[in-house]
C-alpha positions in Angstrom: -5.8 -25.1 -11.5 -3.4 -22.7 -9.7 -4.2 -21.6 -6.2 -2.1 -18.7 -4.8 -2.5 -17.4 -1.2 -0.7 -14.8 0.8 -1.4 -13.0 4.1 -0.4 -9.4 5.0 -0.8 -7.2 8.0 -2.3 -3.7 7.5 -3.4 -0.8 9.7 -7.0 -0.9 10.8 -9.6 1.6 9.4 -11.9 3.2 12.0 -15.5 2.3 11.1 -17.0 5.4 12.6 -14.6 7.7 10.7 -15.2 5.8 7.4 -19.0 6.0 7.7 -18.9 9.7 8.7 -16.6 10.5 5.7 -18.9 8.5 3.3 -22.0 10.3 4.6 -20.3 13.7 4.3 -19.2 13.1 0.8 -22.8 12.0 -0.2 -24.3 15.1 1.5 -21.9 17.4 -0.3 -22.7 15.9 -3.7 -26.5 15.8 -3.0 -26.4 19.5 -2.2 -24.6 20.4 -5.4 -26.1 22.0 -8.5 -25.2 22.3 -12.2 -24.8 25.5 -14.1 -25.9 26.1 -17.7 -22.3 25.6 -18.9 -22.3 22.1 -17.3 -20.0 22.9 -14.4 -21.0 21.3 -11.1 -21.0 23.6 -8.0 -21.0 22.7 -4.3 -23.4 24.6 -2.0 -20.6 27.1 -1.2 -20.3 28.0 -4.9 -17.0 26.2 -5.7 -16.8 24.0 -8.8 -16.1 20.3 -8.5 -12.8 19.7 -10.3 -12.8 17.6 -13.4 -16.6 17.0 -13.4 -18.9 18.5 -16.0 -22.6 17.7 -16.8 -22.7 16.8 -20.5 -26.3 15.6 -20.9 -29.4 15.2 -18.8 -30.4 16.7 -15.5 -27.9 16.8 -12.6 -28.3 13.9 -10.1 -31.1 12.4 -12.1 -31.0 8.9 -13.7 -29.4 9.1 -17.1 -27.3 12.1 -16.4 -23.9 11.9 -18.1 -20.7 13.5 -16.8 -17.2 13.9 -18.2 -14.6 16.4 -19.1 -14.4 18.7 -22.1 -13.3 16.7 -25.2 -10.0 17.6 -26.8 -10.0 19.4 -30.2 -10.0 16.9 -33.1 -9.4 17.4 -36.8 -12.0 15.5 -38.9 -10.8 13.4 -41.8 -11.3 14.1 -45.5 -14.8 12.6 -45.3 -15.8 14.9 -42.5 -15.7 12.1 -39.9 -13.7 12.0 -36.7 -11.5 8.9 -36.3 -12.6 6.5 -33.5 -10.9 7.1 -30.2 -9.4 10.4 -31.1 -10.7 12.4 -28.2 -14.3 12.4 -29.7 -16.2 9.9 -31.7 -18.0 10.7 -34.8 -21.6 9.7 -35.4 -22.0 6.3 -36.9 -24.1 7.5 -39.8 -23.4 11.2 -40.1 -20.6 13.8 -40.1 -18.9 14.5 -36.9 -18.9 18.0 -35.3 -16.3 19.5 -33.1 -16.5 18.7 -29.4 -19.1 15.9 -29.8 -19.4 12.2 -29.2 -21.7 10.8 -31.8 -25.2 9.7 -30.8 -26.6 6.3 -31.9 -29.0 8.0 -34.3 -26.0 9.8 -36.0 -27.0 13.3 -34.9 -24.1 14.7 -32.9 -24.7 17.8 -30.8 -21.9 20.1 -29.5 -20.9 19.4 -25.9 -23.0 16.2 -25.5 -22.3 12.5 -25.2 -24.4 10.2 -27.4 -25.6 6.7 -26.6 -23.4 5.1 -29.2 -20.2 6.6 -28.0 -20.9 6.0 -24.4 -20.8 2.3 -25.2 -17.2 2.8 -26.1 -17.4 1.8 -29.8 -17.3 3.7 -33.0 -19.4 3.2 -36.1 -17.9 2.0 -39.4 -16.8 4.5 -42.0 -17.9 4.8 -45.6 -15.9 1.7 -46.5 -17.5 -0.4 -43.8 -14.3 -0.6 -41.8 -13.8 0.8 -38.3 -11.3 3.7 -38.3 -8.1 3.1 -36.4 -7.9 4.8 -33.0 -5.2 7.2 -32.1 -2.1 5.9 -30.3 -3.2 7.2 -26.9 -6.7 8.5 -27.5 -9.3 8.2 -24.7 -13.0 8.8 -24.8 -14.9 8.4 -21.6 -18.2 9.2 -19.9 -19.8 8.5 -16.5 -23.5 7.8 -16.6 -25.6 8.1 -13.4 -28.0 5.2 -13.2 -29.4 5.9 -9.8 -29.1 8.5 -7.1 -31.0 7.6 -3.9 -28.7 8.6 -1.0 -30.9 6.8 1.5 -31.0 3.6 -0.5 -28.4 3.2 -3.3 -26.2 5.0 -5.8 -25.3 3.4 -9.1 -22.9 4.7 -11.8 -21.6 3.4 -15.0 -18.3 4.4 -16.5 -17.6 3.8 -20.2 -14.2 4.3 -21.6 -12.7 3.7 -25.1 -8.9 3.8 -25.2 -6.5 2.5 -27.9 -9.3 0.5 -29.6 -10.4 -1.2 -26.3 -13.9 -0.5 -25.0 -14.4 -0.8 -21.2 -17.6 -0.6 -19.2 -17.6 -0.5 -15.4 -20.7 -0.5 -13.2 -20.5 0.3 -9.5 -23.4 0.1 -7.1 -23.2 1.2 -3.4 -26.0 0.3 -1.0 -27.0 2.7 1.7 -24.3 5.3 0.7 -24.5 7.3 3.9 -23.5 4.3 5.9 -22.2 1.9 3.2 -23.3 -1.7 3.7 -22.4 -3.3 0.3 -20.4 -2.5 -2.8 -20.9 -4.3 -6.1 -19.2 -3.9 -9.4 -19.1 -5.4 -12.8 -16.5 -5.0 -15.6 -16.7 -5.9 -19.2 -14.3 -5.2 -22.1 -13.9 -5.9 -25.8 -12.1 -4.7 -28.8 -14.7 -3.8 -31.5 -12.4 -4.8 -34.3 -11.4 -8.1 -32.6 -13.0 -11.5 -31.9 -13.9 -13.4 -28.8 -10.2 -13.5 -27.7 -10.6 -9.7 -27.0 -13.6 -10.1 -24.7 -13.5 -10.4 -21.0 -15.8 -9.8 -18.0 -15.7 -9.7 -14.2 -17.8 -9.2 -11.1 -16.9 -8.3 -7.6 -18.8 -7.7 -4.3 -17.8 -6.4 -0.9 -20.1 -7.1 2.0 -19.1 -4.2 4.2 -21.3 -5.3 7.1 -19.7 -8.8 7.0 -16.2 -7.1 6.9 -16.9 -5.1 10.0 -18.3 -8.2 11.8 -15.1 -10.1 10.8 -12.7 -7.5 12.2 -14.7 -7.1 15.4 -14.1 -10.7 16.4 -11.7 -11.7 19.1 -8.2 -12.4 17.7 -8.5 -16.0 19.1 -11.8 -16.6 17.1 -11.9 -18.5 13.9 -11.8 -16.5 10.6 -15.1 -15.7 8.9 -16.5 -18.7 7.1 -17.3 -16.7 4.0 -14.9 -14.1 2.6 -16.5 -10.6 2.7 -14.8 -9.6 -0.6 -15.0 -11.8 -3.7 -14.3 -11.2 -7.3 -14.6 -13.4 -10.5 -13.2 -12.8 -13.9 -13.9 -14.8 -17.1 -12.2 -15.0 -20.5 -12.5 -17.5 -23.3 -9.2 -19.1 -22.2 -9.3 -18.9 -18.4 -11.4 -18.1 -15.3 -10.2 -16.6 -12.0 -11.6 -16.1 -8.5 -10.2 -13.8 -5.9 -11.2 -13.7 -2.2 -10.2 -11.3 0.6 -10.7 -12.2 4.3 -9.8 -10.0 7.2 -9.0 -11.2 10.8 -8.0 -9.0 13.8 -4.5 -9.4 15.2 -3.5 -9.2 18.8 -2.1 -5.7 18.4 -5.3 -4.3 16.9 -4.1 -4.4 13.3 -5.8 -6.5 10.6 -4.4 -9.6 9.0 -5.7 -9.9 5.4 -5.7 -13.2 3.6 -5.8 -13.0 -0.2 -6.5 -16.1 -2.3 -6.3 -16.2 -6.1 -7.5 -19.3 -8.0 -7.0 -19.5 -11.8 -8.3 -22.3 -14.0 -7.6 -22.7 -17.7 -10.4 -23.3 -20.2 -10.6 -25.3 -23.4 -7.2 -26.3 -24.8 -5.4 -24.0 -22.5 -6.0 -26.2 -19.5 -3.3 -28.8 -20.2 -1.0 -26.2 -21.7 -1.4 -24.0 -18.7 -0.7 -26.8 -16.3 2.6 -27.5 -18.1 3.6 -23.8 -18.1 2.7 -23.4 -14.4 4.9 -26.4 -13.5 8.0 -24.5 -14.8 6.9 -21.0 -13.8 5.2 -21.5 -10.5 7.9 -19.9 -8.4 8.0 -16.6 -10.4 4.2 -16.5 -10.5 4.0 -17.0 -6.7 6.6 -14.4 -6.1 4.8 -11.9 -8.4 1.5 -12.6 -6.6 3.1 -12.0 -3.2 4.8 -8.8 -4.3 1.5 -7.5 -5.7 -0.4 -8.2 -2.4 2.4 -6.6 -0.3 2.5 -3.5 -2.5 -1.2 -3.1 -2.1 -0.9 -3.4 1.6 1.9 -0.8 1.7 -0.2 1.6 -0.3 -3.1 1.1 2.1 -0.8 1.7 5.1 0.6 4.8 3.5 -2.9 6.2 2.7 -4.1 5.7 6.2 -1.0 7.3 7.7 -1.7 10.4 5.6 -5.3 10.7 6.7 -6.1 13.2 9.4 -8.9 11.9 11.7 -11.0 15.0 11.4 -14.6 15.0 12.3 -17.7 17.3 11.9 -17.1 20.6 10.1 -13.4 20.0 9.8 -14.0 16.7 7.9 -16.6 18.4 5.7 -14.2 21.2 4.8 -11.4 18.8 4.0 -13.5 16.7 1.7 -14.9 19.8 0.0 -11.4 21.1 -0.6 -10.4 17.7 -2.1 -13.4 17.8 -4.5 -12.7 21.3 -5.7 -8.9 21.2 -5.9 -7.8 21.7 -9.5 -4.7 20.4 -11.2 -1.9 23.0 -11.9 -2.1 24.8 -15.2 -5.5 23.2 -16.1 -8.3 25.4 -17.3 -11.7 24.5 -15.9 -14.2 23.2 -18.5 -16.5 25.8 -19.8 -14.0 28.6 -19.2 -12.9 31.3 -21.7 -10.4 28.9 -23.4 -12.9 26.0 -23.8 -12.9 25.5 -27.6 -16.3 24.0 -27.8 -18.3 26.3 -25.5 -21.1 25.5 -23.0 -22.4 21.9 -22.7 -26.0 21.0 -23.4 -27.3 20.1 -20.0 -30.5 18.9 -21.4 -32.6 20.5 -18.7 -32.9 23.4 -16.2 -29.9 24.9 -14.5 -30.6 23.5 -11.1 -32.1 20.2 -9.9 
């Protein structure tokens, strides 16, 4: 087993500002509504950039969000190749601007259950069509929206033949107390070597308690942030523990443990014996780069509060990328999305 550890110093994040910003973001989204074309509008009428309701009712369990699919040319058999901007239905012909549903009935502007899982059905020959070189199919499914209790979303992405599923759950979103996530991935055309999974948890209440200690106090007994990953050939565990420094900054200790499985265990031990120094150097550089990005992000934040903070977050949500047409606009090739329900919540 390899155990790597490194400690860095980062700028502290103000808890009051963080919780106010989180609450403001939740309130802005909770007050939004969806139009018939799928675009999501804030209370002031501005559209949220890059977000479109593809199926279901806005801010209801099961609602699916994404962006307008790219135009795709079906094959000779009328099917759309897997991973080519849209997925064809497993048992039926594909239609422009759709992601095939599990029952094989694709509908324009919608995301079906089968495609959301990130896989594509076999073609007429029984084989899975090869994905495009850089094709991406993605959808975000809202599993729960209870701002006073929890928010849970599931992101499903298929890219270059690899299907990924990420679930994120935030407890007490207006004053976040805990964050949990799970990740799984597989290649539909591959075997067990192309499967992996991982889980992570951040106890935010424990984090704030750890950084509120006196600098002379012992570090927290249990790390507030933990993550585990598993593959057929190896398992890994990551922990992150904060501790206040004398100057008010945070000292963050990161520990990574990796253990080989099956026949890889003795082979991995030999390889680590010869490559330990480069591996340790790469781990240190990765942690220090993450700390530098954190410090840069905090330095760019303006500690606004109240209406000024609300306006800043609203501007960030509605800011569009240059030369990018909003989904549902005049140049949208597939037209309005099927929202699956009334215009407003």
